[in-house]
C-alpha positions as CSV (number, residue, x, y, z in Angstrom):
1,M,21.7,-2.7,10.0
2,G,18.5,-0.8,9.5
3,L,16.4,-4.0,8.9
4,F,14.8,-4.0,12.4
5,K,14.9,-0.3,13.1
6,D,11.7,1.6,13.6
7,P,10.8,3.0,10.1
8,R,9.6,6.3,11.5
9,R,12.1,9.1,10.9
10,S,12.1,10.9,14.2
11,P,10.7,10.3,17.7
12,D,7.8,12.7,17.1
13,D,6.7,10.7,14.0
14,T,3.5,8.8,14.5
15,R,2.0,5.8,12.8
16,A,-0.3,8.2,10.9
17,S,2.5,10.2,9.5
18,Y,4.4,7.1,8.5
19,A,1.2,5.7,6.9
20,R,0.8,9.0,5.0
21,R,4.3,8.6,3.4
22,R,3.6,5.0,2.6
23,A,0.0,5.2,1.3
24,P,0.8,6.7,-2.2
25,Y,3.4,4.1,-2.9
26,L,1.1,1.2,-1.9
27,I,-1.7,2.6,-4.1
28,L,0.8,2.9,-7.0
29,I,1.9,-0.7,-6.5
30,A,-1.7,-1.9,-6.2
31,V,-2.5,-0.3,-9.6
32,G,0.6,-1.9,-11.1
33,C,-0.5,-5.3,-9.7
34,T,-4.0,-4.8,-11.2
35,V,-2.6,-4.0,-14.6
36,Y,-0.2,-7.0,-14.4
37,A,-3.1,-9.3,-13.5
38,L,-5.3,-8.0,-16.3
39,M,-2.5,-8.5,-18.8
40,K,-1.5,-11.9,-17.5
41,Q,-5.0,-13.5,-17.8
42,Q,-4.9,-16.9,-19.2
43,P,-7.7,-19.3,-20.0
44,G,-8.1,-21.6,-17.0
45,G,-5.7,-19.5,-15.0
46,S,-5.6,-19.7,-11.2
47,N,-7.1,-17.1,-8.8
48,T,-3.8,-16.7,-7.0
49,I,-2.9,-13.5,-8.9
50,W,-6.3,-12.0,-8.0
51,I,-6.0,-12.9,-4.4
52,G,-2.6,-11.0,-4.4
53,V,-4.2,-8.0,-6.1
54,F,-7.0,-8.0,-3.5
55,V,-4.5,-8.2,-0.6
56,M,-2.5,-5.3,-2.1
57,W,-5.6,-3.1,-2.4
58,V,-6.6,-3.9,1.1
59,A,-3.1,-2.9,2.4
60,A,-3.3,0.3,0.3
61,A,-6.7,1.2,1.6
62,L,-5.8,0.5,5.2
63,S,-2.7,2.6,4.9
64,A,-4.7,5.5,3.3
65,Y,-7.3,5.2,6.0
66,A,-4.8,5.2,8.9
67,A,-2.8,8.2,7.4
68,D,-3.0,11.7,8.8
69,W,-4.5,13.8,6.1
70,S,-5.5,16.7,8.4
71,D,-3.1,19.3,6.9
72,L,-4.8,18.9,3.5
73,R,-8.0,20.4,4.9
74,K,-6.4,23.7,5.8
């Protein structure tokens, strides 16, 4: 079972390289959550959806910040 395996592909992978592969997907999911929250607005609705959207954007931002983007500068 790969459930508890290290998600990095090889021993020389770092957290930064893993975060770089994960960051675009998290940003895409955050955009999707935002669109869903905007379409789902109801009068007198709860703030639970917006808390989830905020948490998703924080996760995406932290992943993008932790990623290794050094090869883009070359």
